C-alpha positions as semicolon CSV with decimal commas, in nm:
position;residue;x (nm);y (nm);z (nm)
1;M;-2,620;-0,477;1,428
2;A;-2,695;-0,145;1,593
3;T;-2,700;-0,309;1,936
4;E;-2,351;-0,455;1,877
5;A;-2,215;-0,112;1,790
6;K;-2,372;0,046;2,099
7;S;-2,248;-0,224;2,335
8;G;-1,886;-0,150;2,243
9;R;-1,815;-0,496;2,101
10;N;-1,586;-0,487;1,803
11;T;-1,651;-0,778;1,570
12;S;-1,437;-0,652;1,284
13;A;-1,199;-0,911;1,143
14;L;-0,947;-0,631;1,084
15;M;-0,924;-0,566;1,458
16;K;-0,868;-0,930;1,559
17;P;-0,511;-0,972;1,688
18;L;-0,308;-1,210;1,470
19;T;0,039;-1,346;1,541
20;P;0,307;-1,273;1,279
21;Q;0,503;-1,586;1,182
22;G;0,844;-1,652;1,025
23;P;1,007;-1,374;0,825
24;L;0,722;-1,129;0,894
25;A;0,786;-1,160;1,269
26;V;1,146;-1,048;1,209
27;I;1,013;-0,717;1,070
28;V;0,712;-0,641;1,294
29;G;0,778;-0,853;1,604
30;A;0,616;-1,176;1,721
31;S;0,345;-1,032;1,948
32;P;-0,021;-1,048;1,830
33;L;-0,134;-0,735;1,645
34;P;-0,441;-0,634;1,444
35;R;-0,388;-0,664;1,068
36;G;-0,390;-0,286;1,024
37;Q;-0,105;-0,239;1,270
38;V;0,098;-0,513;1,101
39;V;0,063;-0,335;0,766
40;A;0,149;-0,001;0,930
41;K;0,466;-0,148;1,083
42;V;0,570;-0,295;0,748
43;W;0,522;0,050;0,590
44;D;0,728;0,207;0,870
45;Y;1,005;-0,043;0,791
46;I;0,982;0,031;0,416
47;R;1,004;0,408;0,469
48;A;1,281;0,385;0,732
49;N;1,496;0,180;0,495
50;N;1,407;0,381;0,181
51;L;1,272;0,075;-0,003
52;Q;1,033;0,248;-0,243
53;K;1,134;0,287;-0,606
54;P;1,217;0,657;-0,658
55;T;1,041;0,676;-0,994
56;D;0,725;0,496;-0,876
57;K;0,650;0,506;-0,503
58;R;0,391;0,229;-0,544
59;V;0,668;-0,023;-0,607
60;I;0,853;-0,167;-0,308
61;V;1,210;-0,282;-0,366
62;A;1,268;-0,567;-0,123
63;D;1,578;-0,595;0,090
64;A;1,677;-0,936;0,233
65;K;1,411;-0,931;0,509
66;L;1,126;-0,826;0,279
67;K;1,238;-1,064;0,006
68;A;1,181;-1,349;0,253
69;V;0,821;-1,225;0,298
70;F;0,745;-1,135;-0,066
71;G;0,943;-1,411;-0,234
72;K;1,062;-1,172;-0,505
73;D;1,274;-0,859;-0,550
74;E;0,989;-0,612;-0,608
75;C;0,618;-0,594;-0,546
76;T;0,354;-0,326;-0,563
77;M;0,184;-0,188;-0,258
78;F;-0,135;-0,354;-0,383
79;E;0,027;-0,701;-0,384
80;M;0,192;-0,654;-0,046
81;N;-0,113;-0,750;0,163
82;K;-0,149;-1,090;-0,003
83;F;0,213;-1,173;0,087
84;I;0,172;-1,048;0,443
85;A;-0,151;-1,246;0,495
86;Q;0,022;-1,583;0,451
87;Y;0,239;-1,512;0,759
88;L;-0,045;-1,411;0,993
89;K;-0,206;-1,681;1,207
């Protein structure tokens, strides 16, 4: 393990580029990105469109694009990753 870290190889599954599919690609683009960057771009979209519930910032109120990803009107930030994962290949 120590030799992998020293050689500069990154074997982390979180750094592997994945291609967003379907409604997720509409939000973050269709080019391959690491999972962390996909989540960051979704958060940028949420903040830019003011889609957090004012009384509880952990709840995301979906607009039409996010509703296509989440499949419901609201979800928590903890649930969001499970919905995003189904559109990453």
